[in-house]
C-alpha positions in Angstrom: -21.7 8.4 -11.2 -18.9 10.4 -9.5 -17.5 8.7 -6.4 -15.0 9.6 -3.8 -12.8 7.2 -1.9 -11.0 8.3 1.3 -8.1 5.9 2.1 -6.6 6.3 5.5 -3.3 4.4 5.4 -0.4 4.3 7.7 1.5 6.9 5.7 -1.0 9.0 3.8 -4.6 10.0 3.8 -5.7 10.1 0.2 -9.0 11.2 -1.4 -9.5 9.9 -4.9 -12.5 11.2 -7.0 -13.5 9.1 -10.0 -16.2 8.8 -12.6 -17.4 5.2 -12.7 -20.2 2.9 -13.5 -20.5 -0.9 -13.3 -18.6 -2.6 -16.2 -16.3 0.3 -16.9 -12.9 1.3 -15.6 -13.0 4.1 -13.0 -11.7 7.3 -14.5 -9.7 9.5 -12.1 -11.1 13.0 -11.9 -8.9 14.5 -9.1 -7.1 13.5 -5.9 -6.3 15.2 -2.7 -3.8 13.8 -0.2 -1.7 14.6 2.8 1.3 12.8 4.4 0.3 12.1 8.0 2.3 9.0 9.1 -0.6 8.1 11.4 1.3 5.1 12.7 3.9 7.5 14.2 1.2 9.2 16.3 0.8 6.1 18.5 2.0 6.2 22.1 3.7 3.5 24.1 0.3 2.0 25.0 -0.7 1.6 21.4 -3.2 4.5 21.4 -3.4 7.1 18.6 -2.6 10.4 20.4 -4.8 13.5 20.6 -2.8 15.4 18.0 -3.0 12.5 15.5 -6.8 12.0 16.1 -7.4 15.8 15.7 -5.3 16.0 12.5 -7.1 12.9 11.0 -10.5 14.3 11.8 -9.7 17.7 10.4 -8.4 16.3 7.1 -11.4 14.0 6.7 -13.6 17.1 6.9 -11.3 18.8 4.4 -11.7 15.7 2.1 -15.5 16.0 2.3 -15.3 19.7 1.3 -13.2 18.8 -1.8 -15.5 15.9 -2.7 -18.6 18.2 -2.5 -16.9 20.8 -4.6 -16.1 18.1 -7.2 -19.7 16.9 -7.3 -19.1 13.4 -5.7 -22.4 11.6 -5.2 -21.1 9.1 -2.7 -18.1 8.9 -0.4 -16.5 5.5 0.5 -14.1 5.8 3.5 -11.9 3.1 4.9 -8.9 2.7 7.2 -6.3 0.0 7.3 -3.6 -1.2 9.8 -2.9 2.0 11.7 -6.5 2.3 13.0 -7.1 -1.5 13.0 -4.3 -2.1 15.4 -4.7 1.0 17.6 -5.8 0.3 21.2 -8.2 3.2 21.0 -9.3 2.6 17.4 -13.0 2.6 18.2 -12.6 5.9 19.9 -10.9 7.4 16.9 -13.6 6.1 14.6 -16.3 7.6 16.9 -14.7 11.0 16.9 -14.3 11.1 13.1 -17.9 10.1 12.7 -19.1 12.6 15.3 -17.1 15.6 14.0 -17.3 14.9 10.2 -20.3 12.6 9.7 -18.0 10.1 7.9 -18.4 6.4 9.0 -15.0 4.9 8.5 -14.9 1.2 7.7 -11.9 -0.6 9.0 -10.6 -3.3 6.6 -9.0 -6.5 7.9 -5.6 -7.5 6.5 -7.1 -10.3 4.3 -9.8 -7.9 3.1 -7.0 -5.5 2.0 -5.3 -8.4 0.1 -8.5 -9.5 -1.6 -9.6 -6.1 -2.7 -6.1 -5.4 -4.1 -6.2 -8.7 -5.9 -9.5 -7.8 -7.5 -8.1 -4.5 -8.8 -5.0 -6.2 -10.1 -7.1 -8.9 -11.9 -9.3 -6.3 -13.5 -6.3 -4.3 -14.6 -4.4 -7.2 -16.1 -7.3 -9.2 -17.4 -7.9 -12.9 -17.8 -5.0 -13.3 -20.1 -2.7 -13.0 -17.1 -3.6 -16.5 -16.1 -2.6 -17.5 -12.6 -1.9 -14.2 -10.9 0.5 -13.5 -7.9 0.2 -10.0 -6.4 2.6 -8.4 -3.9 1.5 -5.2 -2.2 3.8 -3.4 0.3 2.0 -0.9 2.4 3.1 1.2 5.4 1.9 -1.3 8.0 1.6 -4.6 6.2 2.6 -6.7 3.2 -0.2 -8.4 1.3 0.4 -11.5 -0.9 -2.3 -13.1 -3.0 -2.4 -15.8 -5.6 -5.2 -17.2 -7.7 -6.8 -17.9 -11.1 -10.1 -15.9 -10.6 -11.2 -12.6 -9.2 -11.0 -14.0 -5.7 -7.6 -15.2 -4.8 -7.1 -18.9 -3.7 -4.6 -17.8 -1.1 -4.4 -14.4 0.7 -2.0 -13.4 3.4 -1.4 -10.1 5.3 1.9 -10.0 7.1 3.1 -7.3 9.6 5.9 -6.3 7.2 4.9 -2.9 6.0 7.7 -0.5 5.0 6.9 1.9 7.8 6.6 -0.8 10.4 9.9 -2.4 9.5 11.6 1.0 9.6 10.2 1.9 13.1 10.9 -1.5 14.6 14.1 -2.6 13.0 15.8 0.3 11.1 15.7 3.3 13.5 19.1 4.8 12.4 19.4 7.5 9.8 21.2 5.9 8.1 20.8 2.6 9.9 23.9 0.6 11.0 25.1 -2.4 9.1 24.0 -4.5 12.1 20.5 -3.0 12.0 20.3 -3.8 8.3 21.4 -7.4 8.8 18.9 -7.9 11.6 16.1 -6.4 9.5 16.8 -8.7 6.6 17.0 -11.7 8.8 13.8 -10.9 10.6 11.8 -10.1 7.5 12.9 -13.4 5.8 12.0 -15.4 9.0 8.5 -13.9 9.1 8.0 -14.5 5.4 9.3 -18.1 5.5 6.7 -19.0 8.1 3.8 -17.8 6.0 4.6 -18.5 2.3 4.2 -22.3 2.5 0.6 -22.2 1.0 2.0 -20.3 -2.0 4.9 -22.7 -2.5 2.4 -25.7 -2.6 0.5 -24.2 -5.5 1.3 -24.1 -9.2 3.6 -21.3 -10.3 2.0 -18.0 -11.3 1.8 -17.0 -15.0 2.0 -13.3 -14.1 3.4 -11.5 -11.1 2.3 -7.9 -10.2 3.6 -5.4 -7.6 1.4 -2.6 -6.4 1.9 0.3 -4.0 4.0 3.4 -3.9 6.9 1.5 -2.5 7.0 -0.8 -5.5 6.6 2.1 -7.9 9.5 4.0 -6.3 11.8 1.0 -6.5 10.9 0.5 -10.1 11.5 4.2 -10.8 15.0 4.1 -9.2 15.7 1.0 -11.3 15.0 3.0 -14.5 11.2 2.6 -15.1 9.3 5.4 -16.8 8.1 8.3 -14.6 4.5 8.5 -13.6 4.1 11.5 -16.0 4.2 9.0 -18.9 0.8 7.6 -17.8 -0.4 4.3 -16.4 -0.3 2.2 -19.6 3.5 2.2 -19.9 5.0 -1.2 -18.9 7.1 -0.8 -15.8 9.2 -3.8 -14.6 11.0 -4.4 -11.3 13.7 -7.1 -11.2 15.0 -8.9 -8.1 18.6 -8.1 -9.1 17.7 -4.4 -9.3 16.2 -4.5 -5.8 19.3 -6.0 -4.3 21.4 -3.3 -6.0 19.1 -0.6 -4.6 19.6 -2.0 -1.1 23.3 -1.7 -1.5 23.0 1.8 -2.9 20.6 3.3 -0.3 21.9 1.6 2.8 24.6 4.3 3.5 22.2 7.2 2.6 20.3 9.3 5.1 16.6 9.9 4.4 17.4 13.4 3.1 20.0 12.0 0.7 17.5 9.5 -0.7 15.2 12.2 -1.9 17.7 12.9 -4.7 16.7 9.5 -6.2 14.1 9.5 -8.9 10.6 8.8 -7.6 11.4 9.2 -3.9 9.4 11.8 -2.0 10.5 13.4 1.2 7.8 11.9 3.3 8.6 8.3 2.2 12.3 8.5 1.9 12.9 7.3 5.5 11.2 3.9 4.7 12.6 3.3 1.2 15.3 0.9 2.5 12.8 -1.2 4.5 10.5 -1.4 1.5 13.4 -2.7 -0.6 14.3 -5.3 2.0 10.7 -6.5 2.1 10.5 -6.6 -1.7 13.8 -8.4 -2.0 12.8 -11.1 0.5 9.3 -11.6 -0.9 10.5 -11.9 -4.5 13.4 -14.2 -3.6 11.5 -16.6 -1.3 8.6 -16.8 -3.7 10.9 -17.4 -6.7 10.1 -14.2 -8.5 13.0 -12.9 -10.7 10.9 -9.9 -11.9 7.4 -8.4 -11.6 5.4 -5.8 -13.4 4.1 -2.7 -11.7 0.3 -2.5 -11.5 -1.2 1.0 -11.1 -4.4 -0.2 -9.5 -4.5 -1.3 -5.9 -6.8 -1.4 -2.9 -8.6 2.0 -3.6 -9.6 0.7 -7.0 -10.7 -2.6 -5.5 -13.0 -0.8 -3.1 -14.6 1.1 -6.0 -15.0 -2.0 -8.1 -16.6 -3.9 -5.2 -19.0 -1.1 -4.5 -20.1 -0.8 -8.1 -20.7 -4.6 -8.2 -22.9 -4.3 -5.1 -24.9 -1.4 -6.7 -25.4 -3.5 -9.8 
């Protein structure tokens, strides 16, 4: 069957159309996305403003039109941290439903982590053994570890690249003091929450998902996306540390000259690198492999299981 997934993240709203059935890998047919930075449309009271709600609703309707044109039989729509944390999140959901007919499901942080882990496990297979997955989103960082399709440990931390940029790295470029403060704060938050991972056996395979991880790997010399998903792409801790030193003095505009860095994500590249460096270092990960599947694929796989 042909399915559509609408993913409303902190940075981007993304419609993915796939051909899929239970027991087979979802095959992408087309995608439609728009940078929206929904988390930046939040006022001082924590409410998504009128312009943000209107833009979101209009683009969800646009996604529906694209899905219908592409022959999608079902639409799965979900939102993550930007809506989950908004003071008026329920009002936003009601408006989207009333004006588009789409009933957005809000995923909790651990739900995000578990769905991403499922997708990573299916992509990498059982030969990966004990699997550790790091996923840096716009609003949160998800870390999961386990031997099966359900992780033994799943954590969602408020260390997304967009969030760290807004709260700790406002300068363009940020000052040396802002960068020191950000690195210190990120490590302190991580150190409080990684004890369950440290107490378990070391992973056999470490994967990184998300656009942030892909961009960092691309800057470090990994193959471009045009070479397809089956090319092995590796990100090393030493490379991330080098990227931090390289991009720290750059403005967001200057960062767009780097390979794999888009204009709408350039502003949060440094924060993403700081989070990646801290997570890899504190978890004892000298290198990881980039996984092309993440939460969207996890949502699809879970839905197909439920149908079966």
